[in-house]
C-alpha positions as CSV (number, residue, x, y, z in Angstrom):
1,M,89.5,-37.2,6.0
2,I,90.7,-38.7,8.9
3,Q,93.9,-39.5,6.5
4,K,93.8,-35.9,5.5
5,K,93.9,-34.9,9.0
6,Y,96.9,-37.0,10.2
7,S,99.0,-35.9,7.0
8,E,98.7,-32.8,8.5
9,F,99.3,-33.2,11.7
10,L,102.6,-35.7,11.7
11,P,105.0,-33.2,10.4
12,S,104.0,-30.7,13.3
13,L,104.5,-33.5,15.8
14,Q,108.1,-34.2,14.1
15,S,108.5,-30.5,14.5
16,A,107.5,-30.6,18.4
17,E,110.1,-33.6,19.0
18,E,112.7,-32.2,17.5
19,L,112.3,-29.1,19.7
20,A,112.0,-31.1,22.9
21,A,115.0,-32.9,22.2
22,Q,117.0,-29.8,21.4
23,V,115.9,-28.2,24.6
24,D,117.2,-31.3,26.7
25,R,120.1,-31.1,25.7
26,L,119.9,-27.6,26.8
27,C,119.0,-28.1,29.8
28,G,121.8,-30.5,30.4
29,S,124.4,-27.8,29.3
30,I,123.1,-25.0,31.7
31,D,123.3,-28.1,34.5
32,L,127.0,-28.5,33.4
33,L,127.8,-25.0,33.2
34,R,126.4,-24.3,36.4
35,A,128.1,-27.1,38.2
36,Q,131.5,-25.7,36.5
37,I,130.0,-22.0,38.1
38,N,129.9,-23.5,41.3
39,N,132.8,-25.4,41.8
40,E,135.3,-23.4,39.8
41,V,134.5,-20.0,39.7
42,Q,132.6,-19.2,42.7
43,R,135.3,-19.9,44.6
44,D,138.2,-18.0,42.5
45,L,135.9,-15.2,43.1
46,N,135.9,-15.4,46.4
47,V,139.3,-15.9,47.4
48,A,139.7,-12.6,45.2
49,I,137.3,-10.4,47.1
50,A,138.9,-11.7,50.2
51,E,142.2,-10.5,48.7
52,F,140.8,-7.1,47.2
53,T,139.3,-6.4,51.3
54,E,142.9,-7.2,52.3
55,L,144.7,-4.9,50.7
56,K,142.1,-2.5,50.8
57,Q,142.4,-2.4,54.6
58,Q,146.2,-3.2,54.8
59,L,146.4,0.5,52.1
60,E,143.6,2.3,54.7
61,R,145.9,1.4,57.7
62,N,149.4,2.4,55.7
63,T,147.7,5.6,55.0
64,L,146.8,6.5,58.4
65,I,150.0,5.5,59.6
66,L,151.5,7.2,57.7
67,S,149.3,10.5,58.2
68,V,149.8,9.9,62.0
69,L,153.5,9.9,60.8
70,K,153.1,12.9,59.1
71,K,151.5,14.8,62.2
72,L,154.2,12.9,64.5
73,Q,156.9,14.2,62.6
74,E,155.0,18.1,62.4
75,F,154.3,18.1,66.3
76,D,158.0,17.0,66.6
77,T,159.2,19.9,64.2
78,A,157.0,22.7,65.6
79,I,158.6,21.8,69.1
80,K,162.1,21.7,68.0
81,D,161.0,25.6,65.8
82,Y,159.4,26.6,69.3
83,N,162.4,25.9,70.9
84,A,164.7,27.6,68.8
85,A,162.3,31.0,68.6
86,L,162.4,31.0,72.0
87,Q,165.9,30.7,72.9
88,E,165.9,33.7,70.1
89,K,163.2,35.6,72.0
90,K,161.0,35.3,69.0
91,Y,158.2,35.2,70.7
92,V,155.4,35.6,68.1
93,V,157.1,32.8,66.3
94,A,157.0,30.7,68.9
95,A,153.5,31.2,69.9
96,Q,152.6,30.1,66.4
97,Q,154.4,27.0,66.4
98,L,153.1,26.3,69.6
99,E,149.7,26.3,68.1
100,K,151.0,24.3,65.2
101,A,152.2,21.5,67.6
102,R,148.7,22.0,69.5
103,S,146.7,21.7,66.1
104,S,149.0,18.6,64.9
105,L,148.2,16.7,68.5
106,K,144.4,18.0,68.2
107,L,143.8,15.9,65.3
108,L,145.5,13.1,66.3
109,E,143.6,12.7,69.4
110,S,140.2,13.1,66.9
111,R,141.3,10.0,65.2
112,K,138.8,7.3,66.8
113,G,140.2,3.7,67.2
114,F,144.2,4.6,66.4
115,E,145.1,5.6,70.3
116,L,148.7,5.6,70.6
117,K,149.8,5.7,74.1
118,I,152.8,8.4,73.3
119,L,149.6,11.1,73.0
120,K,149.4,11.5,76.6
121,A,153.1,12.1,77.0
122,L,153.0,14.9,74.0
123,G,150.0,16.8,75.3
124,M,151.6,17.2,78.7
125,E,154.6,18.3,76.8
126,L,152.8,20.4,75.2
127,T,151.2,22.3,78.2
128,V,154.5,22.2,80.0
129,Q,155.8,24.2,76.8
130,T,153.1,26.3,77.1
131,Q,153.4,27.3,80.8
132,N,156.7,28.0,80.1
133,M,156.2,30.3,77.3
134,L,153.6,31.9,79.5
135,Y,155.7,32.3,82.3
136,Q,158.2,34.0,80.2
137,L,155.8,36.3,78.6
138,G,154.7,37.2,81.7
139,E,158.3,38.4,83.0
140,E,158.2,40.3,80.1
141,W,155.1,41.9,80.3
142,Q,156.3,43.1,84.2
143,K,159.5,44.2,82.8
144,M,157.2,46.6,80.5
145,V,154.5,47.4,82.9
146,V,155.7,48.0,86.2
147,W,152.6,49.3,89.1
148,K,153.9,50.2,92.5
149,L,151.1,50.4,94.5
150,P,150.4,50.9,98.8
151,P,150.5,48.1,101.2
152,S,146.3,48.4,101.2
153,K,144.0,46.4,99.5
154,E,141.1,49.1,98.9
155,L,142.9,51.5,96.6
156,I,139.9,54.1,97.5
157,T,141.5,57.0,99.6
158,L,143.4,60.3,99.1
159,E,146.4,59.4,101.0
160,S,146.4,56.0,98.9
161,A,146.3,57.3,95.5
162,R,149.4,59.5,96.4
163,Q,151.5,56.4,96.4
164,T,150.4,54.7,93.2
165,E,152.6,54.5,90.4
166,L,152.4,53.3,87.0
167,H,155.9,53.0,85.0
168,L,155.5,52.1,81.2
169,C,159.5,50.8,79.8
170,T,160.3,52.4,76.9
171,K,163.7,50.6,76.0
172,L,163.9,48.6,73.3
173,L,165.5,45.7,72.1
174,K,168.8,45.5,70.4
175,E,167.8,45.4,66.3
176,E,169.7,42.2,65.8
177,E,167.7,40.5,68.5
178,I,164.1,41.3,67.2
179,A,163.0,43.0,64.5
180,D,160.1,44.3,66.0
181,S,159.7,45.9,70.0
182,P,159.3,43.7,72.3
183,V,155.7,45.0,74.1
184,T,154.4,44.0,70.1
185,S,156.0,40.9,70.1
186,V,154.5,39.8,73.8
187,L,151.2,40.9,72.9
188,Q,151.2,39.5,69.8
189,A,152.4,36.2,71.3
190,F,149.6,36.7,74.1
191,A,147.1,36.7,71.9
192,I,148.2,33.8,69.6
193,L,148.2,31.6,72.7
194,G,144.5,33.0,73.9
195,E,145.7,34.9,76.9
196,L,145.8,38.6,75.4
197,H,142.5,38.7,76.8
198,T,142.9,37.8,80.2
199,K,146.2,39.8,80.6
200,I,144.7,43.0,79.7
201,K,141.9,42.2,81.8
202,L,143.9,42.4,84.7
203,F,145.5,45.1,83.5
204,G,142.2,47.3,83.0
205,Q,140.8,46.1,86.3
206,L,143.7,48.1,88.4
207,L,143.8,50.8,85.9
208,L,140.3,51.5,86.9
209,K,140.9,50.7,90.2
210,C,144.3,52.6,90.8
211,I,144.1,55.3,88.5
212,L,141.1,56.3,86.5
213,K,138.3,56.1,89.5
214,P,140.3,57.9,91.7
215,L,140.8,60.9,89.2
216,I,136.8,60.9,89.2
217,S,136.4,60.5,92.8
218,H,138.9,62.8,94.4
219,P,139.3,66.1,92.8
220,S,142.3,67.0,94.4
221,L,144.0,64.8,92.2
222,Q,146.2,65.3,89.3
223,P,148.0,62.7,86.9
224,S,151.6,64.0,86.5
225,V,153.8,62.6,83.6
226,T,157.6,61.8,84.1
227,E,159.7,60.9,81.3
228,Q,162.5,59.2,82.4
229,P,165.5,57.4,80.1
230,E,164.2,54.3,80.2
231,A,160.7,54.5,81.0
232,V,157.2,56.5,81.5
233,V,156.0,57.4,84.6
234,L,152.5,58.4,85.5
235,R,151.5,59.1,89.1
236,F,149.5,61.5,91.2
237,E,150.1,65.1,92.2
238,T,147.4,66.9,94.9
239,I,145.9,70.5,94.9
240,E,144.3,72.4,97.1
241,P,141.5,70.0,98.2
242,N,137.8,70.8,96.9
243,S,134.8,69.5,98.7
244,E,132.5,70.1,95.3
245,P,132.7,66.8,92.8
246,S,135.0,67.8,89.8
247,S,133.4,69.1,86.8
248,P,133.2,66.9,84.0
249,V,135.4,69.1,81.7
250,E,138.7,68.7,84.4
251,V,137.5,65.2,84.7
252,F,137.5,64.3,81.0
253,D,140.6,66.2,80.7
254,K,142.8,64.2,83.7
255,I,141.5,61.1,81.8
256,R,142.5,61.7,78.2
257,L,145.8,62.6,79.7
258,V,146.2,59.1,80.9
259,L,144.6,57.5,78.2
260,E,147.0,59.5,75.5
261,V,150.4,58.5,77.4
262,L,149.1,54.6,77.7
263,H,148.2,54.7,73.9
264,T,151.3,56.2,72.7
265,Q,153.7,54.1,75.2
266,L,152.0,50.9,75.1
267,L,148.4,50.1,73.3
268,N,148.7,51.9,70.1
269,M,150.1,48.4,68.3
270,P,148.5,45.8,66.5
271,V,147.7,42.1,68.7
272,D,147.2,40.1,65.6
273,E,148.7,39.1,62.5
274,C,146.8,41.4,59.5
275,V,146.0,39.6,56.5
276,E,148.2,41.2,53.4
277,G,146.9,44.5,51.7
278,E,144.3,45.0,54.8
279,K,145.8,47.2,57.4
280,D,142.3,48.5,58.7
281,G,141.7,45.0,59.6
282,C,144.0,44.8,62.3
283,T,143.0,45.0,66.1
284,V,144.9,47.3,68.2
285,L,145.6,46.6,71.9
286,A,144.0,50.3,72.7
287,Q,140.4,48.9,71.2
288,V,141.2,45.3,73.7
289,L,141.4,47.3,76.3
290,G,138.7,49.9,75.7
291,D,136.1,46.8,75.3
292,I,136.7,45.5,78.8
293,I,136.6,48.9,80.8
294,W,134.8,51.2,79.0
295,E,131.3,50.4,80.3
296,E,132.7,50.5,84.2
297,L,133.9,53.8,82.9
298,S,131.3,55.2,81.7
299,D,129.2,54.4,84.5
300,C,131.5,55.6,87.2
301,L,131.5,58.8,85.2
302,I,128.2,59.1,84.8
303,Q,127.3,58.0,89.0
304,D,130.3,60.0,90.1
305,C,130.7,62.8,87.9
306,L,127.8,64.0,85.4
307,V,125.2,63.5,87.8
308,Y,126.2,66.0,90.3
309,S,127.0,68.2,87.4
310,I,123.5,68.1,86.6
311,P,121.9,71.8,87.3
312,T,119.2,72.5,90.3
313,N,117.9,75.5,88.3
314,S,116.6,75.9,85.1
315,N,118.7,78.9,84.5
316,K,121.9,76.9,84.6
317,L,120.6,74.5,82.1
318,E,122.2,76.7,78.8
319,Q,125.7,76.5,80.7
320,Y,125.4,72.8,80.6
321,V,125.9,73.5,77.0
322,E,130.1,73.1,77.9
323,V,129.6,69.8,79.6
324,I,127.5,68.5,76.2
325,K,130.7,69.4,74.1
326,S,133.4,68.4,76.2
327,T,131.2,65.0,76.6
328,E,132.0,65.3,72.5
329,E,135.4,65.7,72.2
330,F,136.3,63.2,75.1
331,E,134.5,60.3,72.9
332,K,136.0,61.8,69.7
333,A,139.5,61.8,71.6
334,L,138.8,58.0,72.9
335,K,137.4,56.9,68.9
336,S,140.9,58.6,67.6
337,M,142.9,56.2,69.7
338,C,140.8,53.2,69.2
339,F,139.2,53.0,72.7
340,L,135.7,53.4,71.4
341,K,134.0,52.7,68.3
342,G,130.5,53.0,66.8
343,D,128.2,56.2,67.6
344,A,127.0,58.0,70.8
345,T,127.4,55.6,73.9
346,D,125.7,56.0,77.1
347,L,127.9,58.3,78.6
348,L,127.1,61.1,75.5
349,K,123.2,59.8,75.6
350,Y,123.1,61.0,79.3
351,A,125.0,64.0,79.0
352,R,122.6,65.1,76.1
353,N,120.0,64.2,77.3
354,V,120.6,66.7,80.6
355,N,116.4,68.1,80.4
356,A,115.4,64.4,81.5
357,H,118.0,64.6,84.0
358,F,117.4,67.7,85.3
359,A,114.0,67.1,85.9
360,N,114.9,64.2,87.7
361,K,116.5,65.4,89.5
362,K,114.8,68.1,90.6
363,C,111.9,66.0,91.1
364,Q,113.8,64.0,93.3
365,D,115.2,66.7,95.5
366,V,111.6,68.3,95.7
367,I,110.2,64.7,97.4
368,V,113.0,64.3,99.4
369,A,112.5,68.1,101.1
370,A,109.1,67.2,100.9
371,R,109.3,64.1,102.6
372,D,111.7,66.0,105.5
373,L,109.1,68.4,105.9
374,M,106.0,66.1,106.4
375,T,108.3,64.1,108.8
376,S,109.3,67.2,111.0
377,E,107.8,68.3,114.1
378,I,104.1,69.5,113.8
379,H,104.1,71.4,116.5
380,N,106.5,74.1,115.5
381,T,103.8,76.9,114.5
382,V,103.1,80.1,112.5
383,K,99.8,82.6,112.8
384,I,98.2,82.9,109.5
385,T,96.0,85.9,108.8
386,P,93.9,86.8,106.1
387,E,96.5,89.2,105.3
388,S,99.2,86.5,104.9
389,S,100.0,85.3,101.5
390,V,102.5,83.2,100.0
391,A,105.2,85.1,98.2
392,L,104.0,84.4,94.5
393,P,106.4,84.9,91.5
394,E,106.0,87.4,89.2
395,L,103.7,86.2,86.8
396,P,102.5,87.7,83.4
397,D,99.0,89.3,83.0
398,P,97.0,86.3,81.7
399,M,96.3,88.3,78.5
400,A,99.5,89.4,77.8
401,G,99.0,88.0,74.5
402,D,96.0,90.0,73.5
403,H,97.4,93.1,74.9
404,V,96.6,95.3,71.5
405,K,93.5,94.1,71.3
406,M,92.3,94.7,74.8
407,Q,93.9,98.4,74.3
408,K,91.4,98.7,71.3
409,A,88.6,97.6,73.1
410,S,89.1,99.8,76.0
411,K,89.0,103.1,74.5
412,T,85.3,101.7,73.4
413,L,84.1,100.5,77.0
414,R,85.9,103.7,78.8
415,N,83.3,105.7,77.0
416,E,80.5,103.6,77.3
417,M,81.2,102.8,80.9
418,V,78.1,102.5,83.0
419,N,78.6,101.8,87.1
420,L,77.1,98.5,88.2
421,E,79.0,98.1,91.2
422,N,76.8,97.7,93.9
423,E,76.5,99.9,96.5
424,T,77.1,96.5,99.1
425,K,80.7,95.7,99.0
426,L,81.9,91.9,99.9
427,S,85.3,92.1,102.3
428,Q,88.2,91.8,101.3
429,H,88.8,89.0,103.2
430,T,85.4,87.0,102.1
431,F,87.6,83.9,100.5
432,S,90.8,84.3,102.8
433,L,91.7,81.7,105.3
434,P,90.6,82.6,108.5
435,A,93.3,83.4,111.4
436,C,94.9,80.0,113.0
437,R,97.9,78.4,113.3
438,I,99.7,76.3,111.0
439,S,102.6,74.0,110.8
440,V,106.3,76.1,109.6
441,S,107.3,72.9,107.6
442,V,103.7,73.3,106.4
443,E,104.1,76.7,105.4
444,R,107.5,75.7,103.7
445,L,106.0,72.9,102.0
446,M,103.5,75.4,100.2
447,E,106.6,77.5,99.7
448,L,108.4,74.6,97.9
449,A,105.0,73.8,95.7
450,Y,105.4,77.3,94.4
451,Q,108.8,77.5,93.6
452,T,108.7,74.1,92.0
453,L,105.7,75.5,89.7
454,S,107.9,78.5,89.1
455,E,110.9,76.3,88.0
456,A,108.5,74.8,85.4
457,T,107.4,77.8,83.9
458,A,111.0,78.0,82.7
459,S,111.3,74.2,81.9
460,T,111.1,72.5,78.8
461,D,107.9,70.7,77.9
462,Q,109.1,67.7,79.2
463,C,110.6,68.7,82.4
464,C,107.2,71.2,83.1
465,I,105.1,68.3,82.7
466,Q,107.3,66.3,85.0
467,L,107.7,69.5,87.4
468,F,103.9,69.7,87.9
469,Y,103.1,66.0,88.2
470,A,106.0,66.6,91.1
471,V,104.3,68.8,92.8
472,R,101.1,66.9,92.5
473,N,102.7,64.1,94.0
474,I,104.1,65.9,97.1
475,F,100.5,66.5,98.0
476,Q,99.5,62.7,97.4
477,L,102.4,62.0,99.7
478,F,101.3,64.4,102.1
479,Y,98.1,62.6,102.4
480,D,99.5,59.2,102.5
481,V,102.7,59.6,104.7
482,V,101.4,62.8,107.8
483,P,98.7,60.6,109.3
484,T,100.8,57.6,109.3
485,Y,103.9,59.0,110.4
486,H,102.2,61.1,113.1
487,K,99.3,58.5,113.7
488,E,100.1,58.2,117.4
489,N,100.3,62.0,118.4
490,L,97.3,63.1,116.3
491,Q,95.4,61.0,118.9
492,K,96.8,61.8,121.9
493,L,97.2,65.5,122.0
494,P,94.7,67.7,121.1
495,Q,96.7,70.5,120.0
496,L,98.5,68.0,117.4
497,A,94.9,67.5,116.1
498,A,94.1,70.9,115.9
499,I,97.3,72.3,113.9
500,H,96.6,69.1,111.5
501,H,93.2,70.2,110.9
502,N,94.2,73.8,110.2
503,N,97.3,72.5,107.6
504,C,94.9,70.5,105.8
505,M,92.5,73.3,105.3
506,Y,95.4,75.5,104.6
507,I,97.0,73.5,101.5
508,A,93.0,72.7,100.4
509,H,93.0,76.7,100.5
510,H,95.6,76.7,98.4
511,L,95.2,74.0,96.0
512,L,91.8,75.8,94.9
513,T,93.8,78.3,93.4
514,L,97.2,77.0,92.9
515,G,96.9,76.0,89.2
516,H,94.8,78.5,88.0
517,Q,97.3,80.7,89.0
518,F,100.3,79.1,86.8
519,R,97.8,77.8,84.0
520,Y,98.8,80.2,81.5
521,R,102.8,80.0,82.0
522,L,103.0,75.7,81.7
523,T,103.0,73.7,78.5
524,S,100.5,73.8,76.4
525,M,99.8,70.2,77.0
526,L,98.7,71.2,80.4
527,C,97.1,74.5,80.0
528,D,93.9,72.8,78.5
529,G,92.4,71.7,81.7
530,A,95.1,69.6,83.0
531,A,97.1,71.9,85.2
532,T,94.5,71.9,88.1
533,F,94.6,70.7,92.1
534,V,91.5,71.4,92.7
535,D,90.5,67.4,92.5
536,L,92.8,67.4,95.7
537,V,91.0,69.6,97.7
538,P,88.3,67.2,98.7
539,G,90.7,64.4,99.7
540,F,92.1,67.3,102.3
541,R,89.5,68.6,104.0
542,R,88.4,65.4,104.5
543,L,91.7,64.1,106.1
544,G,91.8,67.3,108.1
545,I,88.3,67.0,109.4
546,E,88.5,62.9,110.3
547,C,91.3,63.7,112.1
548,F,89.7,66.7,114.2
549,L,86.5,64.3,114.4
550,A,88.5,61.6,115.8
551,Q,89.7,64.0,118.8
552,M,86.7,65.2,119.3
553,R,84.9,61.2,119.7
554,A,87.7,61.1,122.2
555,Q,87.3,64.3,123.9
556,K,83.4,63.4,124.1
557,G,84.4,60.0,125.1
558,E,86.6,61.4,128.5
559,L,83.5,63.7,129.5
560,L,80.6,61.1,129.1
561,E,83.5,58.7,131.4
562,R,83.9,61.7,133.8
563,L,80.1,62.5,134.4
564,S,79.2,58.3,135.0
565,S,80.9,58.9,138.1
566,A,78.2,61.5,139.3
567,R,75.9,58.7,140.5
568,N,73.2,60.0,137.8
569,F,72.9,63.0,140.0
570,S,70.5,61.3,142.3
571,N,69.9,61.6,145.8
572,V,72.6,64.8,146.0
573,D,71.0,65.4,149.1
574,D,73.4,63.2,150.7
575,E,77.0,64.4,150.7
576,E,78.6,62.0,149.3
577,N,76.7,61.9,146.3
578,Y,76.8,66.0,146.2
579,A,80.4,65.4,146.8
580,A,80.7,63.0,143.8
581,A,78.2,64.8,141.5
582,N,80.3,68.2,142.2
583,K,84.0,66.4,141.3
584,A,82.4,65.2,137.7
585,I,81.0,68.7,136.7
586,R,84.5,70.1,138.2
587,Q,86.5,67.7,136.2
588,V,84.1,68.6,133.2
589,L,84.9,72.2,133.3
590,H,88.6,71.6,133.6
591,Q,89.1,68.9,131.0
592,L,86.9,72.2,128.8
593,R,89.7,74.8,130.1
594,R,92.4,72.6,129.2
595,L,91.1,72.3,125.6
596,G,90.6,75.8,125.6
597,K,94.0,76.7,126.5
598,V,95.7,74.0,123.8
599,W,93.2,75.1,121.0
600,Q,93.1,78.6,121.8
601,D,95.0,81.1,119.0
602,V,95.5,77.5,117.2
603,L,91.8,77.2,115.8
604,P,90.0,79.7,113.7
605,A,87.9,81.6,116.0
606,T,84.7,79.9,114.2
607,V,86.0,76.1,114.6
608,Y,87.2,76.4,118.1
609,C,83.6,77.4,118.8
610,K,81.8,75.5,117.0
611,A,84.5,72.3,118.7
612,M,84.1,73.9,122.3
613,G,80.2,74.1,121.8
614,T,79.5,70.8,120.7
615,L,81.5,69.2,123.9
616,L,80.0,71.6,126.2
617,N,76.4,70.4,124.6
618,T,77.6,66.7,125.1
619,A,77.9,67.5,129.1
620,L,74.9,69.6,129.3
621,V,72.7,67.0,126.9
622,E,74.3,64.5,129.5
623,I,73.3,66.1,132.5
624,I,69.8,67.2,131.4
625,S,69.0,63.2,130.3
626,R,70.2,62.1,133.7
627,V,68.1,65.0,136.0
628,T,65.3,64.4,133.9
629,A,65.1,60.7,134.4
630,L,65.1,61.4,137.8
631,E,61.8,59.7,139.4
632,D,62.0,61.6,143.0
633,I,63.8,65.2,143.6
634,S,63.2,66.8,146.9
635,A,63.4,70.4,147.6
636,E,67.2,70.0,149.2
637,D,68.2,67.6,146.0
638,A,66.3,70.4,143.7
639,D,68.4,73.1,145.4
640,R,71.7,71.0,145.1
641,L,70.8,70.3,141.6
642,H,70.3,73.4,140.6
643,S,74.0,75.1,142.2
644,L,75.6,72.3,139.9
645,C,73.8,73.4,136.6
646,R,74.3,77.1,138.2
647,T,78.1,76.0,138.2
648,M,78.0,74.8,134.5
649,A,75.9,78.2,133.6
650,E,78.7,80.5,134.9
651,E,82.3,78.7,134.3
652,G,80.6,77.2,131.0
653,P,80.6,80.2,128.6
654,R,84.2,80.7,130.0
655,V,85.8,78.4,128.0
656,F,84.6,80.1,124.9
657,A,87.8,81.9,124.7
658,P,89.4,81.6,120.9
659,L,91.4,84.6,121.2
660,P,94.3,85.4,123.9
661,S,92.7,88.8,124.3
662,E,89.8,88.6,127.1
663,S,87.9,91.8,125.4
664,E,88.1,90.4,122.2
665,N,86.5,87.0,123.7
666,R,83.4,88.7,125.2
667,K,81.2,88.4,121.7
668,Y,81.9,84.9,121.5
669,Q,80.7,84.1,125.1
670,E,77.9,86.0,124.6
671,E,76.6,84.0,121.8
672,V,76.9,80.6,123.8
673,P,73.3,79.7,122.8
674,V,74.8,79.9,119.3
675,Y,77.2,77.0,119.2
676,V,75.8,74.8,122.2
677,H,72.4,73.6,120.9
678,R,70.9,73.0,123.8
679,W,71.6,75.7,126.0
680,M,68.4,77.0,126.4
681,T,67.3,73.8,127.3
682,F,69.5,73.6,129.8
683,K,68.6,77.1,131.3
684,Q,64.9,76.1,131.2
685,L,65.8,73.2,133.5
686,M,67.5,75.4,135.9
687,L,64.8,77.7,136.0
688,I,62.2,74.3,136.9
689,L,64.5,73.4,139.2
690,Q,63.6,76.9,141.2
691,A,60.3,77.7,139.9
692,N,56.9,76.3,141.6
693,L,53.6,74.8,139.7
694,Q,52.3,77.9,138.6
695,E,56.1,79.3,137.2
696,I,55.9,75.8,135.3
697,V,52.6,76.4,133.7
698,D,53.1,79.7,133.0
699,Q,56.5,79.2,131.1
700,W,54.3,76.3,128.9
701,A,52.3,78.8,128.0
702,D,49.7,76.3,126.4
703,G,52.6,75.1,124.2
704,K,53.5,78.1,123.2
705,G,55.7,79.2,126.2
706,P,59.7,78.9,126.0
707,L,59.7,75.9,128.2
708,A,57.7,74.0,125.6
709,V,60.3,74.9,123.2
710,E,62.4,73.0,124.7
711,F,61.3,70.3,126.4
712,S,58.3,67.7,124.8
713,P,55.0,67.8,127.4
714,A,55.9,64.3,128.9
715,E,59.3,65.6,129.6
716,V,57.6,68.6,131.4
717,K,55.1,66.1,133.6
718,S,57.8,64.0,134.3
719,L,59.8,66.6,136.3
720,I,56.4,68.0,137.5
721,R,56.0,64.6,139.2
722,A,59.8,64.2,140.1
723,L,59.6,67.7,142.2
724,F,56.0,68.2,143.5
725,Q,53.9,65.8,145.7
726,N,50.4,64.3,144.5
727,T,48.3,67.1,145.4
728,E,45.2,68.6,143.4
729,R,47.3,71.6,142.0
730,R,50.0,69.3,140.9
731,A,47.3,67.1,138.9
732,A,45.8,70.1,137.6
733,A,49.1,71.7,136.3
734,L,49.7,68.9,135.0
735,A,46.4,68.9,133.2
736,K,47.3,72.0,131.4
737,I,50.7,70.4,130.4
738,R,49.5,68.7,127.0
């Protein structure tokens, strides 16, 4: 078995040994080959790579040097061609060669790591040649466009405008010297060098300042064009001076004449090279100038011309169609000359939007006029009576639209009419403002409001709304401006406070019906309840009342201050005390009479009487409180106190004189108890000062007499104790006062 296995294994072992020997031989060959590669082939390969790299770098360097030399050659050629073209006055070719040289130099300067000292010198040479050409072009331009300006720097006066002239040279160079006109050549050269915009901007600024703006600002200036053999001269002529601004139609004609001359002689030429077959792609000089000056020119036309042409009356709005048409034709003419491009400009939009501008201008004028009235003097007054009324515009019957229907209905009603009228009729002046004086400025302010609303009824919807709210703004402005602007006078001067009170009541009175009067004439957007001024009424009434009440409080303070010098009306049997009390009474009456004079025929009679009654009542209350507070009143004191009170009782009613006529004032003087709340109390006090105990008890009448109506039991008892000595009769009388 083992022998058998060994015989089977032996061939395999021999095969393996042979394979191992072959592997050893193969490994030896590989090691030998590796050694040869490392020692010989790798060395040769490194040498080859190094040589390749060096050759490649040398090739790149030579290529770069070649390209640089080529660009230097191009620069040199361009400069030579430029000089030759410039000498022949071929400005376009010269400018193109300069740009070619600049392009070559930029390319050379952009190569990093390859700087040449010569580039700096070339750059300086290019700059010198460019400036040289620009100078020569400038000289040519100055020969073609010559300005003759007055010495003054500010060209805004009429006299300086007369001295301004613009000469446009029309002489052409000889055909053999240049193919195109010198103007075209010079302008295209400027365009190629990038200086055209700067040159035309300077020209445009002078054109605006010296020619176009004076034509807009001075109506008496007229442009004049004179053709000479070698030039066209543009200057100004003057006509008869006119204080009013020129109409837009005239201004447009003047400006169009100037621009047409410029277009014909100077601006109708291309300023850049067109692509072959694309003539429409060229830019003409007129377009360049238009882009520069149009915005400022249109603003000047709007602010100094169109603004003043806006109508101030809606009846003239239809005539403004001529201005709109003229504006359209003006812009159309400018577009045909390439000054303008695109659709409608701000100028035409402004002209077409006349309704909005009319409304804005009208509203602004109304507010300015209203503010002037509000800041004028208050004391210039006018008498208002129940018969007075603001002159209303003629308004149609609110039911005019139902005229036919109303006619049919009226026939039926006429036959079935029943007398439902009450026998007692109200006065026609029941709802009228009472007679008083108001400021002339306020009367004019209300007339302004009516006129503005009347204007609104004949305007477009948008304008109508703006004018309506402008009227509301008038009254809101009055509410804010007048109390502030006239604050000091309203506080110091009683008459002005009374007039201001009347002014506010007058305005509030009209505001009640102002919206209703115009309701059916205003736009439908305002007719549905929005056209009202009623919401402003409480504010105006409060404004007038607060001002007058502040004056009343000031007058009350003065009255009480005067009475404070009466030494509490005590011990008036002393001559010095009596003199002080008498002086205080006289001062009070003098103050009331002085107030009566400044308020007479100013305040409505009822307001006057209520005001004077309130002030007189204040004085009486103070006197009553001081006298009833006395603890001891002698017989002589009582007589003198009665004398002082009699002075007040006799002189007091005389201050009730609201009207200039004495006969008309009698009824108000007889109604003193109506306006003076404590008048009867004062009269009862006078009675007590002169009465005996029995008379006082009789006047009390067990709490049912006139004395009991005016005084409390405690007050009457206090007066009895002060006037009478402590006796059984006094005790009995006091017992009956309960």
